N, CA and C of each residue as an Amber inpcrd file, in Angstrom:
protein
   351
  11.4720000   5.3160000   4.3750000  11.5710000   6.3360000   3.3600000
  10.3820000   7.2820000   3.4640000  10.6490000   8.5490000   3.2610000
   9.6030000   9.5580000   3.2260000   9.3720000   9.9500000   1.7690000
   8.1120000  10.0260000   1.3630000   7.8250000  10.3860000  -0.0180000
   6.5970000  11.2810000  -0.1040000   6.5180000  11.9920000  -1.2220000
   5.3670000  12.8230000  -1.5290000   4.8490000  12.3910000  -2.8840000
   3.5700000  12.0180000  -2.9260000   2.9350000  11.6550000  -4.1830000
   2.3170000  12.9060000  -4.7880000   2.6990000  13.2090000  -6.0040000
   2.1740000  14.3780000  -6.6920000   0.6810000  14.1810000  -6.9410000
  -0.0180000  15.2790000  -7.1910000  -1.4780000  15.2470000  -7.3600000
  -1.9210000  14.3980000  -8.5460000  -1.0250000  14.1300000  -9.4880000
  -1.4180000  13.3510000 -10.6560000  -1.3770000  11.8410000 -10.4170000
  -0.9650000  11.4230000  -9.2370000  -0.9930000  10.0030000  -8.8890000
  -2.2780000   9.7010000  -8.1250000  -2.7920000   8.4750000  -8.2490000
  -4.0480000   8.1190000  -7.5750000  -3.9530000   8.2630000  -6.0560000
  -4.9380000   8.9340000  -5.4800000  -4.9560000   9.1550000  -4.0270000
  -4.9370000   7.8490000  -3.2480000  -5.5560000   6.8180000  -3.7850000
  -5.6270000   5.5580000  -3.0310000  -4.2530000   4.9520000  -2.7830000
  -3.2570000   5.3620000  -3.5810000  -1.9030000   4.8640000  -3.3610000
  -1.3580000   5.2880000  -2.0020000  -1.7480000   6.4640000  -1.5520000
  -1.2660000   6.9530000  -0.2540000  -1.6680000   5.9820000   0.8470000
  -2.9220000   5.5570000   0.8470000  -3.3720000   4.6390000   1.9010000
  -2.6920000   3.2750000   1.7920000  -2.3830000   2.8430000   0.5830000
  -1.6870000   1.5640000   0.3940000  -0.2560000   1.6610000   0.9070000
   0.3970000   2.7680000   0.6090000   1.8090000   2.9430000   0.9360000
   2.0220000   3.3210000   2.3970000   1.0990000   4.0790000   2.9830000
   1.2840000   4.6000000   4.3330000   1.5000000   3.5340000   5.3850000
   1.0440000   2.3510000   5.1530000   1.2690000   1.2860000   6.1250000
   2.7360000   0.9390000   6.2950000   3.5380000   1.1980000   5.2620000
   4.9520000   0.8290000   5.2900000   5.9100000   2.0190000   5.2220000
   5.4370000   3.1420000   4.6900000   6.3120000   4.2920000   4.4690000
   5.6270000   5.5690000   4.9420000   6.4230000   6.5920000   5.1350000
   5.9040000   7.9100000   5.5000000   5.5060000   8.6020000   4.1910000
   4.2700000   8.3990000   3.7650000   3.7850000   8.9310000   2.4880000
   2.8270000  10.0840000   2.7100000   2.9830000  11.1010000   1.8960000
   2.0940000  12.2530000   1.9190000   1.6200000  12.4720000   0.4870000
   0.5990000  13.2980000   0.3380000   0.0360000  13.5280000  -0.9890000
  -0.0830000  15.0220000  -1.2380000   0.2710000  15.4590000  -2.4220000
   0.1790000  16.8730000  -2.7730000  -1.2500000  17.3740000  -2.6800000
  -2.2350000  16.5170000  -2.9700000  -3.6340000  16.9370000  -2.9190000
  -4.0040000  17.4450000  -1.5330000  -3.3210000  16.9150000  -0.5170000
  -3.5740000  17.3450000   0.8490000  -3.0470000  18.7520000   1.1140000
  -2.1800000  19.2550000   0.2320000  -1.5160000  20.5240000   0.4760000
  -2.0540000  21.6530000  -0.4010000  -3.1400000  21.4230000  -1.1130000
  -3.7170000  22.4680000  -1.9550000  -2.9670000  22.6080000  -3.2650000
  -3.3230000  23.6300000  -4.0260000  -2.7030000  23.8470000  -5.3310000
  -1.3260000  24.4890000  -5.1630000  -0.2910000  23.7650000  -5.5520000
   1.0770000  24.2560000  -5.4420000   1.7550000  24.1780000  -6.8050000
   2.6790000  25.0640000  -7.0420000   3.4520000  25.0170000  -8.2840000
   4.4690000  23.8800000  -8.2020000   5.0180000  23.5110000  -9.3470000
   6.0520000  22.4740000  -9.3710000   7.2500000  22.8860000  -8.5140000
   7.6290000  24.1470000  -8.6020000   8.7680000  24.6370000  -7.8190000
   8.4930000  24.5210000  -6.3170000   7.2490000  24.8330000  -5.9200000
   6.8930000  24.7180000  -4.5020000   6.9370000  23.2550000  -4.0450000
   6.4690000  22.3500000  -4.8910000   6.5060000  20.9190000  -4.5590000
   7.9510000  20.4580000  -4.3980000   8.8010000  20.8620000  -5.3360000
  10.2240000  20.5240000  -5.2880000  10.8370000  20.9950000  -3.9610000
  10.5440000  22.2380000  -3.5930000  11.1070000  22.8120000  -2.3740000
  10.5580000  22.1420000  -1.1050000   9.2750000  21.8140000  -1.0970000
   8.6800000  21.1240000   0.0640000   9.3610000  19.7720000   0.2710000
   9.5170000  19.0260000  -0.7990000  10.1740000  17.7160000  -0.6970000
  11.6080000  17.8620000  -0.1870000  12.2890000  18.8530000  -0.7140000
  13.6730000  19.1090000  -0.3060000  13.7410000  19.4380000   1.1860000
  12.8740000  20.3290000   1.6330000  12.8500000  20.7680000   3.0360000
  12.4790000  19.6210000   3.9770000  11.4970000  18.7930000   3.5690000
  11.0180000  17.7120000   4.4310000  11.7750000  16.3970000   4.2410000
  12.7150000  16.3770000   3.2960000  13.4760000  15.1560000   3.0480000
  12.6380000  14.0600000   2.4190000  11.7310000  14.4450000   1.5100000
  10.8370000  13.4850000   0.8660000  11.2250000  13.2460000  -0.5920000
  11.1670000  12.0050000  -1.0000000  11.3350000  11.6500000  -2.4070000
  10.0290000  11.9900000  -3.1090000  10.1300000  12.6570000  -4.2530000
   8.9480000  13.0310000  -5.0290000   8.6270000  11.9440000  -6.0340000
   7.3750000  11.4740000  -6.0460000   6.8800000  10.5280000  -7.0420000
   5.8420000  11.2540000  -7.8870000   6.0010000  11.2160000  -9.2160000
   5.1260000  11.9980000 -10.0790000   5.0120000  11.4060000 -11.4790000
   3.9580000  11.8050000 -12.1630000   3.7980000  11.5270000 -13.5920000
   4.1930000  12.7540000 -14.4200000   4.4730000  13.8510000 -13.7580000
   4.7700000  15.1240000 -14.4020000   6.2020000  15.1160000 -14.9570000
   6.3140000  15.0430000 -16.2770000   7.6380000  14.9550000 -16.9040000
   8.4350000  16.2500000 -16.7980000   7.8050000  17.3390000 -16.3800000
   8.5610000  18.5840000 -16.1610000   9.6690000  18.3660000 -15.1290000
   9.4430000  17.4670000 -14.1780000  10.4420000  17.2040000 -13.1520000
  11.6460000  16.4360000 -13.6970000  11.5940000  16.0130000 -14.9550000
  12.7460000  15.3720000 -15.5940000  13.7920000  16.3920000 -16.0300000
  13.4300000  17.6650000 -16.0070000  14.3560000  18.7260000 -16.3940000
  15.3460000  18.9540000 -15.2540000  16.5520000  18.4410000 -15.4350000
  17.5570000  18.4960000 -14.3740000  18.1400000  19.8890000 -14.1620000
  17.8940000  20.7990000 -15.1100000  18.3390000  22.1810000 -14.9130000
  17.3720000  22.9360000 -14.0010000  16.0710000  22.7150000 -14.2100000
  15.0650000  23.3690000 -13.3660000  14.9470000  22.7200000 -11.9910000
  15.0890000  21.4070000 -11.9520000  14.9160000  20.6440000 -10.7080000
  16.1340000  19.7500000 -10.4890000  17.2460000  20.3540000 -10.0540000
  18.4880000  19.5920000  -9.9080000  18.3610000  18.4630000  -8.8850000
  18.5200000  17.2340000  -9.3300000  18.3650000  16.1110000  -8.3890000
  19.4710000  16.0420000  -7.3400000  20.6740000  16.5290000  -7.6650000
  21.7760000  16.4230000  -6.7040000  21.5290000  17.2710000  -5.4520000
  20.5600000  18.1700000  -5.4980000  20.2090000  19.0000000  -4.3440000
  18.9230000  18.5050000  -3.6770000  18.5490000  17.2650000  -3.9240000
  17.2100000  16.7870000  -3.5580000  17.2730000  15.3660000  -2.9970000
  16.2970000  14.9870000  -2.1570000  16.2520000  13.6070000  -1.6520000
  15.9820000  12.5730000  -2.7500000  15.4710000  13.0220000  -3.8880000
  15.2110000  12.1170000  -5.0080000  13.9310000  12.4790000  -5.7360000
  13.9640000  12.3110000  -7.0470000  12.8030000  12.5790000  -7.8900000
  12.5570000  11.3310000  -8.7200000  11.3310000  10.8340000  -8.6780000
  10.9600000   9.6380000  -9.4420000   9.8310000  10.0300000 -10.3870000
  10.1070000   9.9280000 -11.6970000   9.1250000  10.2940000 -12.7130000
   8.6830000   9.0210000 -13.4300000   7.3920000   8.7620000 -13.3800000
   6.8150000   7.6030000 -14.0640000   6.4300000   8.0330000 -15.4740000
   7.0900000   7.4470000 -16.4640000   6.8270000   7.7620000 -17.8710000
   6.1630000   6.5290000 -18.4960000   4.8910000   6.4190000 -18.2760000
   4.1430000   5.2380000 -18.6910000   3.3780000   5.5130000 -19.9760000
   3.3540000   4.5310000 -20.8730000   2.6270000   4.7120000 -22.1330000
   1.1180000   4.7350000 -21.8970000   0.6750000   3.9750000 -20.9100000
  -0.7390000   4.0080000 -20.5130000  -0.8080000   4.4380000 -19.0620000
  -1.6580000   5.4090000 -18.7870000  -1.7490000   5.9270000 -17.4350000
  -3.1020000   5.6360000 -16.7980000  -3.5910000   4.4310000 -17.0460000
  -4.8300000   4.0210000 -16.3930000  -4.5500000   3.8420000 -14.9040000
  -5.5980000   3.8700000 -14.1140000  -5.4660000   3.6870000 -12.6760000
  -4.7000000   2.4010000 -12.3650000  -5.0500000   1.3380000 -13.0560000
  -4.4080000   0.0430000 -12.8180000  -2.9140000   0.0940000 -13.1640000
  -2.5640000   0.6450000 -14.3430000  -1.1700000   0.6830000 -14.7850000
  -0.3170000   1.5430000 -13.8590000  -0.8400000   2.6920000 -13.4690000
  -0.0890000   3.5840000 -12.5830000   0.1030000   2.9320000 -11.2210000
  -0.9510000   2.3510000 -10.6850000  -0.8640000   1.6800000  -9.3860000
   0.1680000   0.5570000  -9.4220000   0.1310000  -0.2600000 -10.4630000
   1.1110000  -1.3540000 -10.5920000   2.5330000  -0.8290000 -10.6930000
   2.7280000   0.2270000 -11.4670000   4.0700000   0.7960000 -11.6340000
   4.6110000   1.3350000 -10.3140000   3.7740000   2.0390000  -9.5630000
   4.2200000   2.6040000  -8.2860000   4.5200000   1.4900000  -7.2810000
   3.6510000   0.5060000  -7.1940000   3.8950000  -0.6030000  -6.2640000
   5.1380000  -1.3920000  -6.6600000   5.3620000  -1.5690000  -7.9580000
   6.5620000  -2.2490000  -8.4400000   7.8180000  -1.4400000  -8.0810000
   7.7120000  -0.1180000  -8.1910000   8.8270000   0.7420000  -7.7960000
   9.1980000   0.4930000  -6.3310000   8.2060000   0.4910000  -5.4440000
   8.4790000   0.2700000  -4.0230000   9.0940000  -1.1010000  -3.7820000
   8.6210000  -2.0930000  -4.4910000   9.1780000  -3.4410000  -4.3370000
  10.6170000  -3.5010000  -4.8540000  10.8750000  -2.8750000  -5.9800000
  12.2150000  -2.8820000  -6.5850000  13.2390000  -2.1700000  -5.7200000
  12.8640000  -1.0450000  -5.1330000  13.8220000  -0.2330000  -4.3890000
  13.8170000  -0.4750000  -2.8810000  12.9660000  -1.3780000  -2.3950000
  12.9570000  -1.5900000  -0.9400000  14.3550000  -1.9940000  -0.4840000
  14.7520000  -1.4730000   0.6400000  16.0790000  -1.7000000   1.2170000
  17.2120000  -1.0930000   0.3890000  16.8840000  -0.2740000  -0.6110000
  17.8990000   0.3820000  -1.4360000  17.5740000   1.8650000  -1.6220000
  16.9090000   2.4670000  -0.6400000  16.4620000   3.8490000  -0.7810000
  17.6180000   4.8110000  -0.9680000  18.8020000   4.4270000  -0.5100000
  19.9620000   5.3010000  -0.6560000  20.2910000   5.5810000  -2.1300000
  19.8640000   4.7130000  -3.0380000  20.0950000   4.9330000  -4.4700000
  19.3350000   6.1500000  -4.9960000  18.2650000   6.5230000  -4.2990000
  17.4400000   7.6370000  -4.7550000  18.0140000   8.9890000  -4.3760000
  18.7770000   9.0460000  -3.3030000  19.3110000  10.3070000  -2.8020000
  20.0950000  11.0340000  -3.8860000  19.6750000  12.2700000  -4.2000000
  20.3690000  13.0810000  -5.1970000  20.2260000  12.5830000  -6.6180000
  19.1840000  11.7970000  -6.8840000  19.0110000  11.1910000  -8.2060000
  17.6630000  11.5260000  -8.8220000  17.6470000  11.4580000 -10.1380000
  16.4010000  11.4710000 -10.9020000  16.2300000  10.0590000 -11.4320000
  15.0950000   9.4580000 -11.1390000  14.8060000   8.1080000 -11.6200000
  13.6080000   8.2060000 -12.5640000  13.7860000   7.7090000 -13.7760000
  12.6480000   7.6260000 -14.6950000  12.2570000   6.1600000 -14.8000000
  10.9620000   5.9380000 -14.7180000  10.4500000   4.5690000 -14.7060000
   9.4730000   4.3840000 -15.8520000   9.7050000   3.3510000 -16.6180000
   8.7930000   2.9280000 -17.6770000   8.2620000   1.5510000 -17.2950000
   7.3600000   1.0340000 -18.1070000   6.7730000  -0.2740000 -17.7900000
   7.8250000  -1.3770000 -17.7060000   8.8460000  -1.3100000 -18.5440000
   9.7890000  -2.4220000 -18.6520000  11.2060000  -2.1160000 -18.1670000
  11.4530000  -0.8880000 -17.6990000  12.8030000  -0.5650000 -17.2610000
  12.7840000   0.7410000 -16.4400000  13.9210000   0.9930000 -15.8050000
  14.0910000   2.2690000 -15.1190000  15.5170000   2.7360000 -15.3570000
  15.7210000   4.0330000 -15.1690000  17.0550000   4.5990000 -15.3290000
  17.3080000   5.6020000 -14.2090000  18.4960000   5.5480000 -13.6590000
  18.8780000   6.4510000 -12.5820000  19.8840000   7.4460000 -13.1370000
  19.5570000   8.7390000 -13.0060000  20.4590000   9.8110000 -13.4360000
  21.0390000  10.4830000 -12.2050000  22.3470000  10.6560000 -12.2430000
  23.0370000  11.3710000 -11.1700000  23.8460000  12.4870000 -11.8210000
  23.8210000  13.6480000 -11.2060000  24.6090000  14.7680000 -11.7520000
  25.9850000  14.7830000 -11.1360000
Protein backbone atom coordinates (compact mmCIF):
# COMPACT_ATOMS: atom_id res chain seq x y z
CA UNK A 1 0.00 0.00 0.00
CA UNK A 2 1.12 3.53 -0.76
CA UNK A 3 0.20 6.23 1.72
CA UNK A 4 0.82 9.87 2.54
CA UNK A 5 0.92 11.01 6.14
CA UNK A 6 -0.41 14.53 6.55
CA UNK A 7 1.78 17.08 8.35
CA UNK A 8 -0.33 16.79 11.50
CA UNK A 9 0.79 13.20 12.10
CA UNK A 10 4.07 12.49 13.93
CA UNK A 11 7.04 12.35 11.56
CA UNK A 12 8.47 9.34 13.35
CA UNK A 13 5.55 7.28 12.05
CA UNK A 14 7.01 7.49 8.54
CA UNK A 15 10.18 5.69 9.61
CA UNK A 16 8.16 3.05 11.47
CA UNK A 17 5.84 2.44 8.53
CA UNK A 18 8.38 2.69 5.69
CA UNK A 19 9.84 -0.69 6.48
CA UNK A 20 6.59 -2.34 5.38
CA UNK A 21 4.78 0.20 3.19
CA UNK A 22 5.50 2.91 0.66
CA UNK A 23 4.97 5.84 3.06
CA UNK A 24 5.59 9.49 2.37
CA UNK A 25 5.06 12.55 4.53
CA UNK A 26 3.51 15.90 3.65
CA UNK A 27 6.22 17.67 5.67
CA UNK A 28 8.67 16.51 3.02
CA UNK A 29 6.66 18.34 0.36
CA UNK A 30 6.51 21.82 1.91
CA UNK A 31 3.40 23.81 2.72
CA UNK A 32 0.50 22.54 0.61
CA UNK A 33 -3.22 23.23 0.74
CA UNK A 34 -5.67 20.45 1.56
CA UNK A 35 -6.80 20.43 -2.07
CA UNK A 36 -3.20 20.02 -3.25
CA UNK A 37 -2.67 17.12 -0.82
CA UNK A 38 -5.87 15.47 -2.05
CA UNK A 39 -4.74 15.81 -5.67
CA UNK A 40 -1.19 14.55 -4.98
CA UNK A 41 -2.54 11.43 -3.30
CA UNK A 42 -4.97 10.88 -6.15
CA UNK A 43 -2.25 11.29 -8.80
CA UNK A 44 0.27 9.06 -6.97
CA UNK A 45 -2.28 6.46 -5.89
CA UNK A 46 -1.67 7.09 -2.18
CA UNK A 47 -4.09 6.66 0.69
CA UNK A 48 -4.19 9.84 2.78
CA UNK A 49 -3.83 9.49 6.57
CA UNK A 50 -4.68 12.62 8.54
CA UNK A 51 -6.02 14.18 11.72
CA UNK A 52 -7.55 17.00 9.65
CA UNK A 53 -11.33 16.58 9.85
CA UNK A 54 -11.79 18.84 6.81
CA UNK A 55 -11.05 15.73 4.73
CA UNK A 56 -14.25 14.19 6.15
CA UNK A 57 -16.23 16.52 3.89
CA UNK A 58 -17.22 14.16 1.09
CA UNK A 59 -18.44 17.02 -1.10
CA UNK A 60 -15.07 18.81 -1.08
CA UNK A 61 -12.98 15.63 -1.11
CA UNK A 62 -15.00 12.91 -2.84
CA UNK A 63 -13.63 9.54 -1.73
CA UNK A 64 -15.04 7.66 -4.73
CA UNK A 65 -12.49 9.52 -6.91
CA UNK A 66 -9.59 8.72 -4.58
CA UNK A 67 -7.36 5.81 -3.45
CA UNK A 68 -8.73 6.36 0.07
CA UNK A 69 -8.92 8.90 2.87
CA UNK A 70 -8.38 7.92 6.50
CA UNK A 71 -9.27 10.52 9.13
CA UNK A 72 -8.27 9.87 12.74
CA UNK A 73 -10.84 11.47 15.04
CA UNK A 74 -9.22 10.91 18.41
CA UNK A 75 -10.37 12.47 21.67
CA UNK A 76 -6.74 12.74 22.79
CA UNK A 77 -4.08 13.54 20.25
CA UNK A 78 -0.96 12.93 22.28
CA UNK A 79 2.03 11.49 20.45
CA UNK A 80 1.42 8.13 22.10
CA UNK A 81 -2.33 8.00 21.31
CA UNK A 82 -1.87 9.03 17.68
CA UNK A 83 0.98 6.58 17.16
CA UNK A 84 -1.05 3.73 18.66
CA UNK A 85 -4.10 4.59 16.55
CA UNK A 86 -2.10 4.69 13.31
CA UNK A 87 -0.26 1.44 14.05
CA UNK A 88 -3.57 -0.21 15.01
CA UNK A 89 -5.03 0.98 11.70
CA UNK A 90 -2.21 -0.71 9.77
CA UNK A 91 -2.66 -3.91 11.76
CA UNK A 92 -6.45 -3.91 11.29
CA UNK A 93 -6.36 -3.31 7.54
CA UNK A 94 -3.31 -5.37 6.59
CA UNK A 95 -4.16 -7.66 3.68
CA UNK A 96 -7.44 -5.73 3.22
CA UNK A 97 -6.20 -2.54 1.54
CA UNK A 98 -8.81 -2.93 -1.19
CA UNK A 99 -11.44 -1.81 1.37
CA UNK A 100 -9.87 1.65 1.35
CA UNK A 101 -10.14 2.25 -2.39
CA UNK A 102 -12.74 4.97 -3.03
CA UNK A 103 -13.61 5.20 0.67
CA UNK A 104 -13.51 7.61 3.56
CA UNK A 105 -12.56 5.85 6.78
CA UNK A 106 -13.00 7.59 10.11
CA UNK A 107 -11.15 6.07 13.02
CA UNK A 108 -11.80 6.61 16.70
CA UNK A 109 -10.14 4.93 19.67
CA UNK A 110 -12.78 2.21 19.90
CA UNK A 111 -14.21 1.87 16.40
CA UNK A 112 -13.94 2.78 12.74
CA UNK A 113 -16.45 3.46 10.00
CA UNK A 114 -16.09 3.10 6.25
CA UNK A 115 -18.08 5.48 4.03
CA UNK A 116 -18.58 4.74 0.37
CA UNK A 117 -20.39 7.04 -2.04
